[in-house]
C-alpha positions as CSV (number, residue, x, y, z in Angstrom):
1,M,-33.5,158.8,116.1
2,F,-32.4,157.7,119.3
3,S,-31.2,153.5,119.5
4,P,-30.2,150.8,121.9
5,S,-26.3,151.1,122.4
6,E,-24.7,148.9,120.8
7,G,-22.3,148.3,123.3
8,T,-24.6,147.0,125.4
9,M,-26.3,144.8,123.3
10,V,-23.1,143.3,123.2
11,D,-21.9,143.5,126.4
12,A,-25.7,141.2,127.1
13,A,-25.1,138.8,124.8
14,R,-21.5,137.9,125.9
15,T,-22.9,138.0,129.5
16,L,-25.1,135.2,128.2
17,N,-22.5,133.5,126.4
18,R,-20.6,133.3,129.7
19,G,-24.5,131.9,131.0
20,A,-24.5,129.6,128.5
21,G,-20.9,128.4,128.6
22,L,-21.3,127.7,132.8
23,L,-24.4,125.3,131.7
24,A,-22.6,123.8,129.0
25,T,-20.2,122.8,131.8
26,S,-22.5,121.5,134.2
27,V,-24.5,119.3,131.7
28,A,-20.7,117.9,130.5
29,L,-19.5,117.2,134.0
30,D,-22.6,116.2,135.3
31,S,-23.6,113.7,132.1
32,A,-19.9,112.0,132.1
33,L,-20.3,110.9,135.8
34,E,-23.7,109.8,135.3
35,H,-23.5,108.4,131.9
36,Y,-20.3,106.4,133.1
37,R,-22.2,105.0,135.8
38,G,-24.6,103.9,133.1
39,D,-21.7,102.6,131.7
40,F,-22.6,104.2,128.8
41,Q,-24.5,101.3,127.7
42,N,-26.3,103.0,125.1
43,R,-24.5,104.7,122.8
44,A,-26.3,108.0,122.7
45,M,-25.3,108.3,126.1
46,Y,-22.2,109.7,124.0
47,T,-24.6,112.6,122.7
48,P,-24.7,115.1,125.9
49,L,-20.8,114.9,126.5
50,A,-20.5,116.0,122.5
51,A,-22.7,118.7,122.7
52,S,-22.5,120.4,125.6
53,T,-18.5,120.5,125.0
54,L,-19.2,122.4,121.3
55,S,-21.9,124.7,122.7
56,L,-19.0,125.7,125.7
57,L,-16.8,126.2,122.6
58,A,-19.1,128.1,121.1
59,S,-19.8,130.1,124.6
60,G,-16.0,130.9,124.7
61,Q,-16.0,131.9,121.4
62,G,-18.6,134.1,121.9
63,Q,-17.7,135.7,125.5
64,Q,-14.6,136.9,123.1
65,D,-16.5,137.9,120.0
66,P,-16.6,142.0,120.1
67,D,-18.9,141.5,116.7
68,A,-22.3,143.2,116.7
69,F,-23.6,140.3,114.9
70,A,-24.3,136.5,114.9
71,S,-21.8,133.9,114.2
72,K,-22.5,131.8,111.3
73,V,-21.1,129.1,113.6
74,R,-22.3,129.7,117.1
75,D,-25.9,130.2,116.3
76,P,-26.2,126.5,114.6
77,I,-24.8,124.8,117.3
78,Y,-26.9,126.6,120.0
79,V,-29.6,125.5,118.0
80,L,-28.4,121.8,118.0
81,T,-27.5,121.9,121.4
82,G,-31.2,122.9,122.4
83,L,-32.6,120.2,120.0
84,I,-30.3,117.2,121.7
85,G,-31.7,118.4,125.0
86,L,-35.0,118.2,124.2
87,I,-34.4,114.9,122.5
88,G,-32.2,114.0,125.7
89,A,-35.6,115.2,127.8
90,G,-37.5,112.7,125.9
91,F,-35.7,109.7,127.1
92,H,-35.1,110.5,130.3
93,L,-38.8,110.7,130.2
94,Y,-39.1,107.3,129.1
95,N,-36.8,106.0,131.3
96,V,-38.7,107.4,134.3
97,T,-41.8,105.6,132.7
98,K,-40.9,103.2,131.5
99,R,-40.2,101.5,135.3
100,P,-42.3,99.5,137.9
101,G,-44.6,102.3,139.3
102,G,-44.2,105.2,136.4
103,M,-43.8,108.4,137.1
104,S,-44.0,107.9,141.2
105,W,-41.4,109.6,143.6
106,S,-38.5,106.7,143.5
107,N,-38.2,107.0,139.7
108,L,-38.0,110.6,139.6
109,F,-35.3,110.0,142.9
110,Y,-33.5,107.5,140.9
111,A,-33.8,106.7,137.6
112,A,-32.8,108.9,134.8
113,P,-32.6,112.8,136.0
114,L,-35.3,114.9,134.0
115,G,-34.0,117.8,134.9
116,A,-30.0,117.4,133.4
117,P,-30.8,117.5,130.1
118,A,-33.0,120.2,130.5
119,A,-29.9,122.4,131.7
120,L,-28.6,121.4,127.9
121,V,-31.6,123.2,126.6
122,L,-31.2,126.2,128.8
123,S,-26.8,126.2,127.7
124,G,-28.9,126.6,123.5
125,L,-31.2,129.0,124.6
126,L,-29.2,131.3,126.4
127,G,-26.5,131.2,123.6
128,Y,-29.1,131.6,120.9
129,Y,-30.6,134.6,122.4
130,S,-26.9,135.8,122.8
131,E,-27.2,135.8,119.2
132,Q,-30.0,137.1,118.6
133,L,-29.3,140.5,120.6
134,R,-25.9,140.7,118.6
135,N,-28.0,140.8,115.5
136,T,-30.4,143.5,116.8
137,S,-28.1,145.7,118.3
138,G,-28.6,149.2,116.1
139,D,-32.4,148.9,115.6
140,A,-34.4,151.0,116.9
141,E,-36.4,148.7,119.3
142,P,-34.1,145.4,119.6
143,R,-36.9,142.6,119.4
144,V,-36.0,138.8,120.2
145,M,-38.4,136.0,120.0
146,G,-41.4,138.8,119.4
147,L,-40.7,140.4,122.3
148,P,-38.5,143.9,123.5
149,A,-35.3,142.3,123.7
150,G,-35.0,143.1,127.6
151,K,-38.8,141.9,128.4
152,S,-37.6,138.4,126.1
153,V,-34.4,137.8,127.9
154,A,-36.1,138.3,131.6
155,L,-38.7,135.9,130.8
156,M,-36.5,133.3,129.7
157,A,-33.7,133.3,132.3
158,A,-36.8,133.7,135.2
159,A,-38.2,130.4,133.4
160,G,-35.3,128.9,133.7
161,L,-34.4,129.4,137.0
162,L,-37.8,128.1,137.9
163,G,-37.1,125.0,136.6
164,T,-33.8,124.4,137.9
165,T,-35.3,124.9,141.6
166,A,-38.1,121.8,140.1
167,E,-35.0,119.7,139.6
168,A,-33.1,120.9,143.0
169,G,-36.0,120.8,145.4
170,L,-36.3,117.3,143.8
171,L,-32.9,115.7,145.0
172,H,-33.1,117.6,148.1
173,F,-36.2,116.8,149.1
174,R,-34.5,113.3,148.3
175,G,-31.8,114.1,150.7
176,S,-34.8,115.3,153.5
177,F,-33.2,119.0,153.8
178,Q,-30.4,117.5,156.2
179,N,-28.8,120.5,156.1
180,P,-30.5,123.7,156.4
181,A,-28.3,125.2,153.8
182,M,-29.8,122.6,151.2
183,Y,-33.5,125.3,151.2
184,L,-31.6,128.1,149.5
185,P,-31.8,126.7,146.1
186,V,-35.3,126.5,146.5
187,T,-36.4,129.7,148.5
188,A,-33.5,132.7,146.3
189,P,-33.9,131.6,142.9
190,P,-37.8,131.3,142.6
191,L,-37.5,134.7,144.2
192,A,-35.0,135.7,141.9
193,A,-37.4,134.7,138.3
194,A,-39.7,136.5,140.5
195,L,-38.3,139.6,140.8
196,L,-37.0,139.4,137.3
197,A,-40.5,138.8,135.9
198,A,-42.0,141.3,138.3
199,S,-39.1,143.8,136.6
200,A,-39.8,143.0,132.7
201,L,-43.5,143.4,133.3
202,T,-44.0,146.2,135.5
203,S,-43.2,150.0,135.3
204,P,-39.5,150.8,134.5
205,R,-39.8,153.2,137.2
206,R,-40.0,151.9,140.6
207,K,-36.4,151.7,140.9
208,R,-36.6,149.9,144.1
209,L,-38.3,146.8,142.5
210,R,-35.2,146.6,140.0
211,W,-32.5,147.5,142.8
212,T,-33.9,144.4,144.9
213,S,-34.3,141.7,141.6
214,R,-30.0,142.7,140.6
215,L,-29.1,142.3,144.4
216,V,-31.2,138.8,144.5
217,L,-29.6,137.7,141.0
218,R,-26.7,138.1,142.6
219,F,-26.9,136.6,145.3
220,T,-28.0,133.8,143.1
221,A,-25.0,133.8,140.8
222,F,-22.7,133.4,144.0
223,M,-24.9,130.4,145.6
224,G,-24.6,128.7,142.6
225,F,-20.8,128.3,143.0
226,A,-21.3,127.9,146.7
227,G,-22.9,125.3,146.3
228,A,-20.1,123.4,144.6
229,G,-18.7,123.7,147.7
230,F,-21.6,122.3,150.0
231,H,-21.6,119.4,147.7
232,A,-17.7,119.0,147.7
233,L,-18.3,118.8,151.5
234,G,-20.9,116.1,150.8
235,I,-18.6,113.9,149.2
236,A,-15.9,114.0,151.9
237,R,-18.3,113.0,154.6
238,N,-19.3,109.8,152.5
239,N,-16.7,106.7,153.4
240,G,-13.9,106.8,152.4
241,G,-14.0,110.9,151.7
242,W,-12.0,112.1,148.7
243,R,-9.7,109.4,148.6
244,N,-12.4,106.7,147.7
245,W,-13.1,109.1,144.5
246,R,-14.2,107.2,142.3
247,Q,-17.1,105.7,143.8
248,N,-18.3,109.1,145.8
249,L,-18.2,111.6,143.2
250,Q,-21.0,108.9,141.7
251,A,-22.8,108.6,145.1
252,G,-22.7,111.7,146.5
253,P,-24.2,115.0,145.4
254,P,-23.6,116.4,142.1
255,L,-20.5,118.2,142.2
256,P,-21.9,119.9,138.7
257,A,-25.0,120.8,139.2
258,P,-25.2,124.3,141.4
259,P,-23.4,126.5,138.9
260,S,-26.4,126.0,136.8
261,F,-28.4,128.6,138.9
262,T,-25.2,130.7,138.2
263,G,-25.1,130.8,134.3
264,L,-28.7,131.6,134.6
265,A,-28.6,134.6,137.2
266,L,-26.0,136.6,135.0
267,A,-28.4,135.6,131.8
268,G,-30.8,137.7,134.2
269,L,-28.5,140.0,135.0
270,A,-28.1,141.1,131.1
271,A,-31.5,141.2,130.8
272,H,-31.5,144.2,133.4
273,S,-29.2,146.4,131.3
274,L,-31.5,145.3,128.6
275,L,-34.3,146.7,130.6
276,D,-32.3,149.7,131.6
277,E,-31.6,150.5,127.6
278,E,-35.1,150.3,126.9
279,K,-36.2,152.4,129.9
280,E,-34.0,154.8,128.3
281,L,-35.4,154.3,125.0
282,A,-38.8,155.1,126.4
283,Q,-37.6,158.2,128.2
284,Y,-36.5,159.8,125.0
285,R,-40.0,158.6,122.8
286,W,-41.6,160.5,126.0
287,W,-39.5,164.0,125.3
288,K,-39.9,163.9,121.4
């Protein structure tokens, strides 16, 4: 009986580990800067630093792990990371709503960022999916969260891209889209998400759609790293530039944020490899 290649499943899982690690790195650096600016007034502000560091370490170990079964250490770390991210989202939402004006544009712009703990949730989610893929390798029809593995990972990555786009759109709207390049994070990732979801939900014979989806995902992955470069230039333009890094790192565009797109784009590319495997499985069944 035909079953998906164990190597393909493990490779996809390791790609998800890389994506989870990138998101964890982004959260660790971003929360360190933002919570340092807040003077760590609440001891709970140390929690995302610890959680993202654990997720990063688990992801680094998972990326090197060739075994086709879930780790008893990494799996609970990823689950814990996601839960801490959800709790953090609740704290940040409370921080926004308790201010005068509640859910106003001003509070969304300058209160605790809602997207930061969401990125921690995504790091845990990508890592959790990676462990589920390892667990299902060798199954006749691997499924994750009740769906075929490729479709499940694709829809999760697409949703993550849309959520991250919303956060980037909010901050770039605050910056009045002063640079035309600021439109890229609110156009390319939604397009990548739409193409990825369409690839997962439509016929696997639509080769042009899948080719285009891969191309846009690769561009989105590159854009994540390029965005960090643009943010570094934005910091350099502030008064004092990098010589005044202690202030400008906190006041300038968030340097660690853009690579979140890279992590999610990697998850989308991993989904494509799984979708290709499912296509081969479907062809085998048809011939049988």
